[in-house]
C-alpha positions as CSV (number, residue, x, y, z in Angstrom):
1,X,-36.2,-3.6,-8.6
2,X,-33.2,-4.4,-10.7
3,X,-33.9,-1.3,-12.8
4,X,-34.1,0.9,-9.7
5,X,-30.9,-0.6,-8.4
6,X,-29.0,-0.1,-11.4
7,X,-30.4,3.7,-11.7
8,X,-29.3,4.3,-8.0
9,X,-26.0,2.7,-8.8
10,X,-25.3,5.2,-11.6
11,X,-26.0,8.0,-8.9
12,X,-23.2,6.7,-6.7
13,X,-20.0,9.1,-6.8
14,X,-16.6,8.7,-5.1
15,X,-16.1,11.7,-3.0
16,X,-12.5,13.2,-3.0
17,X,-10.9,12.4,0.4
18,X,-7.6,14.6,0.4
19,X,-4.2,13.5,0.6
20,X,-4.7,11.7,4.0
21,X,-7.5,9.2,3.4
22,X,-10.3,8.9,5.5
23,X,-11.8,6.1,3.8
24,X,-12.4,3.1,5.9
25,X,-10.8,0.0,5.2
26,X,-13.2,-2.9,6.1
27,X,-14.1,-6.6,5.8
28,X,-17.8,-7.2,5.0
29,X,-19.5,-10.7,5.6
30,X,-22.7,-10.8,3.4
31,X,-25.0,-13.6,2.0
32,X,-24.8,-13.9,-1.7
33,X,-28.0,-14.0,-3.9
34,X,-28.2,-17.1,-6.1
35,X,-30.3,-18.7,-8.8
36,X,-31.4,-22.2,-9.5
37,X,-31.0,-24.1,-12.8
38,X,-33.7,-22.8,-15.4
39,X,-35.1,-26.4,-15.8
40,X,-38.3,-28.2,-14.4
41,X,-37.9,-29.0,-10.6
42,X,-40.2,-31.1,-8.3
43,X,-41.7,-29.3,-5.4
44,X,-41.1,-28.7,-2.6
45,X,-37.6,-27.5,-3.5
46,X,-34.6,-29.1,-1.6
47,X,-33.7,-26.7,1.5
48,X,-32.1,-23.5,0.0
49,X,-29.1,-22.0,1.8
50,X,-27.4,-18.9,1.0
51,X,-23.7,-18.7,0.5
52,X,-21.6,-16.6,2.7
53,X,-19.1,-14.3,1.4
54,X,-16.4,-12.1,2.6
55,X,-15.3,-8.9,0.8
56,X,-12.4,-6.6,1.9
57,X,-11.9,-2.9,0.7
58,X,-12.2,0.7,1.2
59,X,-15.7,2.3,1.5
60,X,-16.0,4.7,-1.2
61,X,-19.6,5.5,-1.0
62,X,-22.2,4.4,1.6
63,X,-26.1,5.1,1.3
64,X,-29.0,4.0,3.2
65,X,-29.4,0.8,1.1
66,X,-25.8,-0.3,0.3
67,X,-22.0,-0.1,0.8
68,X,-19.6,0.6,-2.5
69,X,-16.1,-0.8,-1.7
70,X,-13.1,-0.6,-3.8
71,X,-10.0,-2.5,-3.8
72,X,-7.9,0.3,-4.9
73,X,-7.9,4.0,-5.0
74,X,-5.3,6.7,-6.0
75,X,-3.4,8.6,-3.4
76,X,-5.5,11.7,-3.5
77,X,-8.8,9.9,-3.4
78,X,-9.9,11.1,-6.7
79,X,-10.6,7.8,-8.4
80,X,-10.7,4.2,-7.7
81,X,-11.2,0.7,-9.2
82,X,-12.4,-2.8,-8.3
83,X,-15.7,-1.5,-7.0
84,X,-18.5,-4.0,-5.6
85,X,-21.8,-2.7,-4.4
86,X,-23.4,-4.9,-1.5
87,X,-26.9,-4.2,-0.5
88,X,-27.1,-3.7,3.3
89,X,-30.0,-6.2,3.4
90,X,-27.3,-8.9,2.7
91,X,-24.7,-7.6,5.1
92,X,-24.4,-9.8,8.2
93,X,-21.3,-8.1,9.7
94,X,-18.9,-5.1,9.0
95,X,-15.5,-5.0,10.4
96,X,-13.1,-2.0,10.6
97,X,-9.6,-3.4,9.7
98,X,-7.8,0.0,10.3
């Protein structure tokens, strides 16, 4: 799965949006994945809970499986930085901010 996700991530591309941006500014609430320490543990494990996260940014790409949001993009919508890719299966809410 990780290899597929990585290969899919490489296919993401920022689409130019012209001088007047049509990129959506959003707040995404999502449940983060986590790992447990790499050590012997007694079973059953303690109750496991996800860690709720909040990310804010401009949607620079959306696919059927993820949102890619950036915290910064240039005035012409030709480049961006600070991109995080969040699988939609982890998303609990998307709120438009503008």
